[in-house]
C-alpha positions in Angstrom: 131.8 -4.1 -46.3 129.3 -2.1 -48.5 128.0 -4.5 -51.4 128.7 -3.0 -54.6 125.7 -2.6 -57.0 126.1 -3.6 -60.7 126.0 -1.0 -63.2 123.3 -2.5 -65.0 120.7 -2.3 -62.3 121.7 1.5 -61.8 120.8 2.0 -65.5 117.7 0.0 -65.2 116.5 2.3 -62.4 117.7 5.5 -64.2 115.6 4.4 -67.4 112.8 3.6 -65.1 112.7 6.9 -63.2 112.9 8.7 -66.6 109.9 6.6 -67.8 107.8 7.5 -64.6 108.6 11.3 -64.6 108.1 11.9 -68.6 104.9 10.7 -68.9 101.4 12.3 -67.6 99.7 8.7 -67.5 101.6 5.9 -65.7 100.4 2.2 -65.6 101.4 -1.3 -64.7 100.6 -3.9 -67.1 100.9 -7.8 -66.9 102.9 -9.5 -69.5 102.5 -12.7 -68.1 101.8 -15.6 -71.0 102.8 -13.2 -73.7 105.2 -15.0 -76.1 108.4 -13.2 -76.7 108.0 -12.8 -80.2 104.4 -11.3 -79.8 105.7 -8.9 -77.2 108.2 -7.6 -79.8 105.4 -6.9 -82.2 103.2 -5.3 -79.6 105.9 -3.0 -78.4 106.7 -1.8 -81.9 103.0 -1.1 -82.4 102.5 0.9 -79.2 106.0 2.6 -79.2 104.8 5.8 -80.9 102.4 6.5 -78.0 103.9 4.9 -75.0 107.0 3.4 -73.3 107.1 0.2 -72.0 110.0 -1.3 -69.9 110.1 -4.7 -68.2 112.4 -5.1 -64.9 112.3 -6.5 -61.4 109.9 -5.5 -58.9 112.4 -4.3 -56.5 114.0 -2.0 -59.1 110.5 -0.8 -60.2 109.9 0.1 -56.4 113.2 2.2 -56.3 112.6 4.1 -59.3 109.0 4.6 -58.2 110.0 6.3 -54.7 112.7 8.3 -56.2 110.1 9.7 -58.9 108.2 10.7 -55.6 105.0 8.6 -56.0 103.4 6.9 -53.1 104.7 3.2 -52.4 100.9 2.2 -51.5 99.9 3.1 -55.1 102.2 0.8 -56.5 101.3 -2.0 -54.2 97.7 -1.4 -55.4 98.7 -1.6 -59.2 101.0 -4.6 -58.7 97.9 -6.7 -56.7 96.6 -8.3 -60.0 99.9 -8.5 -62.0 101.8 -11.8 -62.3 104.8 -10.4 -64.4 104.2 -6.7 -64.1 106.1 -4.1 -66.5 105.9 -0.3 -66.2 104.2 1.8 -69.0 103.9 5.6 -69.5 102.4 8.2 -72.0 102.7 11.7 -72.3 100.0 11.7 -75.2 97.3 9.4 -73.9 94.8 9.7 -71.1 93.9 6.6 -68.8 91.0 5.7 -71.2 92.7 6.0 -74.4 95.5 3.9 -73.0 93.2 1.1 -71.8 91.4 0.8 -75.3 94.9 0.9 -76.9 96.1 -1.9 -74.7 93.0 -4.0 -75.0 93.4 -4.2 -78.8 96.6 -6.4 -78.1 94.5 -9.2 -76.2 93.8 -12.5 -78.1 92.5 -15.9 -77.1 94.8 -19.1 -76.9 94.5 -22.6 -76.0 94.7 -23.5 -72.3 97.9 -25.3 -71.2 97.9 -27.8 -68.2 98.3 -25.7 -65.1 96.5 -22.7 -66.5 93.3 -21.5 -64.2 89.9 -21.1 -65.8 89.1 -17.4 -66.0 85.5 -18.0 -66.1 83.2 -21.1 -66.2 83.9 -23.3 -69.3 80.7 -24.4 -71.1 80.6 -26.7 -74.1 77.2 -26.3 -75.9 75.4 -29.0 -77.9 76.9 -28.4 -81.7 78.0 -30.0 -84.9 81.6 -29.6 -84.9 81.7 -30.4 -88.7 85.0 -32.6 -88.0 85.0 -36.0 -89.9 84.9 -39.2 -87.9 87.9 -40.5 -86.4 90.1 -40.8 -83.2 88.8 -37.3 -82.2 85.7 -38.9 -80.8 87.3 -40.9 -78.3 89.8 -38.1 -77.3 86.8 -35.5 -76.6 85.1 -38.3 -74.6 88.3 -38.8 -72.7 88.4 -35.4 -71.3 84.7 -35.3 -70.6 83.3 -33.7 -73.8 80.2 -36.1 -74.7 80.9 -36.6 -78.5 79.2 -38.9 -81.2 79.4 -39.5 -84.8 76.3 -38.3 -86.5 75.3 -37.7 -90.1 79.0 -38.1 -91.1 80.2 -35.8 -88.7 81.5 -35.4 -84.9 78.6 -33.8 -82.9 78.6 -32.7 -79.3 75.7 -34.7 -77.6 74.9 -32.1 -74.9 75.6 -28.7 -73.2 78.4 -29.7 -70.5 80.0 -27.7 -67.7 83.7 -28.5 -68.3 85.5 -26.5 -65.5 84.1 -23.8 -63.1 85.9 -20.5 -62.7 89.1 -21.1 -60.8 89.7 -24.5 -61.4 92.9 -25.7 -63.0 93.4 -27.1 -66.7 94.8 -30.6 -67.0 96.1 -33.1 -69.6 94.8 -32.5 -73.1 91.7 -30.7 -72.1 92.9 -27.3 -73.3 94.1 -28.8 -76.6 90.6 -30.6 -77.1 88.8 -27.3 -76.2 90.8 -25.4 -78.6 90.0 -28.1 -81.7 86.2 -27.1 -81.3 86.9 -23.4 -81.0 87.2 -22.6 -77.4 90.3 -20.7 -76.4 89.6 -19.4 -73.2 93.1 -17.9 -71.8 93.6 -14.4 -73.1 97.1 -13.4 -73.9 98.1 -9.7 -74.3 99.2 -6.7 -72.4 96.7 -6.6 -69.7 96.1 -3.1 -68.0 96.3 -3.7 -63.9 95.5 0.1 -63.5 96.8 3.5 -64.2 97.9 6.8 -62.2 96.7 9.9 -63.6 96.9 13.4 -62.0 97.2 11.8 -58.6 94.2 9.6 -59.2 94.2 5.6 -59.5 91.8 4.2 -62.1 91.1 0.5 -61.9 90.3 -1.5 -65.2 86.8 -1.7 -64.6 86.6 2.1 -64.4 88.2 2.4 -67.7 86.3 -0.5 -69.7 83.8 1.7 -71.4 81.1 0.8 -74.2 81.7 4.1 -76.2 79.0 3.5 -78.7 76.3 3.1 -75.8 78.0 6.1 -74.1 77.3 8.2 -76.8 73.8 7.0 -77.2 73.2 7.7 -73.6 74.5 11.4 -74.0 72.5 11.9 -76.8 69.2 10.5 -74.9 70.2 12.6 -72.0 70.8 15.8 -73.7 67.6 15.4 -75.8 65.7 14.9 -72.2 67.1 17.9 -70.7 66.4 20.2 -73.9 62.8 18.7 -73.5 62.4 19.4 -70.0 64.0 23.0 -70.5 61.5 23.8 -73.2 58.4 22.4 -71.1 59.5 24.7 -68.0 60.3 27.6 -70.3 63.8 27.7 -69.2 65.3 30.6 -71.3 69.0 29.6 -72.8 70.8 30.0 -76.2 69.7 26.5 -77.2 66.0 26.6 -76.1 65.1 30.4 -77.3 64.6 29.5 -81.0 62.0 26.6 -80.0 60.5 28.5 -77.3 60.1 31.7 -79.8 58.5 29.3 -82.4 55.9 27.7 -80.1 54.9 31.0 -78.7 54.4 32.2 -82.5 52.1 29.2 -83.2 50.2 29.6 -80.1 49.7 33.4 -80.6 48.6 32.6 -84.1 46.1 30.2 -82.8 44.8 32.7 -80.2 44.5 35.2 -83.1 42.7 33.3 -85.5 40.1 32.2 -82.6 39.7 36.0 -81.9 39.5 37.0 -85.4 42.2 39.6 -84.9 42.8 40.7 -88.5 46.7 41.1 -89.2 48.9 40.2 -92.1 49.6 36.7 -90.9 46.1 35.9 -90.0 44.1 37.1 -92.9 45.2 34.6 -95.3 43.6 32.1 -92.6 40.7 34.1 -91.9 39.6 34.5 -95.5 40.0 30.8 -96.2 38.0 30.0 -93.4 35.0 32.6 -94.4 35.3 31.0 -97.9 34.7 27.5 -96.6 31.9 28.8 -94.5 30.4 30.6 -97.3 30.3 27.5 -99.5 28.9 25.5 -96.7 25.9 28.1 -96.4 25.5 28.1 -100.3 25.1 24.3 -100.1 21.9 24.6 -98.0 20.5 27.2 -100.4 18.4 26.4 -103.7 20.2 26.1 -106.8 18.2 29.0 -108.5 19.3 31.4 -105.6 23.0 30.9 -106.5 24.7 33.3 -109.1 27.2 31.7 -111.8 30.2 32.4 -110.1 28.9 30.7 -106.7 27.5 28.0 -108.9 30.7 27.3 -110.5 32.6 27.2 -106.9 30.1 24.5 -105.8 30.4 22.6 -109.0 34.1 22.5 -108.6 33.9 21.2 -104.8 31.5 18.8 -105.5 33.6 17.3 -108.4 36.9 17.4 -106.3 34.7 15.5 -103.4 33.5 13.1 -105.8 37.1 12.5 -107.3 38.4 12.0 -103.6 35.6 9.2 -102.8 36.2 7.7 -106.1 39.8 7.1 -105.6 39.3 5.8 -102.0 36.4 3.3 -103.4 38.7 2.0 -106.2 41.8 1.5 -103.8 39.2 -0.7 -101.5 37.9 -2.6 -104.4 41.4 -3.4 -106.2 42.6 -5.8 -103.8 39.7 -8.3 -103.8 39.5 -8.1 -107.5 43.2 -9.0 -107.6 42.9 -11.9 -105.0 39.8 -13.1 -107.0 42.1 -13.1 -110.4 44.8 -15.2 -108.6 42.2 -17.6 -107.4 41.1 -17.9 -111.0 44.6 -18.2 -112.1 45.5 -20.9 -109.6 42.0 -22.9 -110.5 42.9 -22.9 -114.0 46.6 -23.8 -113.4 45.1 -26.9 -111.3 43.0 -28.1 -114.0 45.6 -27.9 -116.4 47.8 -30.1 -114.1 45.1 -33.0 -113.8 44.5 -32.6 -117.8 48.2 -33.5 -118.4 48.1 -36.3 -115.8 45.2 -38.0 -118.0 46.3 -36.9 -121.5 
């Protein structure tokens, strides 16, 4: 006799098959430890961009195979999932999906039986809690606490649990009271399948700000290299032409080639040289116009020198005035003491 399959299982497989075939990005998430109320809120927030369905692993595998995916891909996605669920999206890629699911994560207090996800360390600190039975409670779970200055303080840095060790008794509750909530709840992504490629969470966890900074740095480095080796592109041509124009102008000035661009520079250079020669001559040998030019140049040089001297002498003068004021204030203070 062939066993009859209940209708709800057929409906579940049908829904899962629709979920798998409608989305361009498919993923397995772990919902273990997520409270039912929180799960409802998370699904409501994510519903506009992705579909989530929880089902038994066997039903998921049936739908997965019917959708034409490889069984080993699902096995790989299942590896780190305690209570898996399928999720798909037609609008988000793997990286965007990871970012959206990451926002659902939040810390919670550890319960007895939970496994430490990393080394649990309590640093030396002032808890800010008033004296009370909490001191004995903290010491009973291995957290060295003492009352100092009217508050409960942790005496030294202490390693409470190593990664992989199990929480027992009231340890998780005591850690939560001092602000340590090591257990993360949320829709944890176990991996995605997009375009036939599997993406692990470590691959999708990107620091986008650092990524943007790196891209800008790499682009600037490539642009500088292209300019230094004179690589002609649409981006480098304006910079290369500007550099060539400056270098050509410098060569023309050294060779004293008279052009519309070089004449103002050449005339200015000749003018400065003429004033230098005139400065070596006797004042009687200068005409009125040249003497006026020399006088204006001397006045400008004297003004510049005076400005430098003034700025250099202001600081010591101000320091001396401050010292005088401090001395006067000190004597006033003594006078007030003795009437």
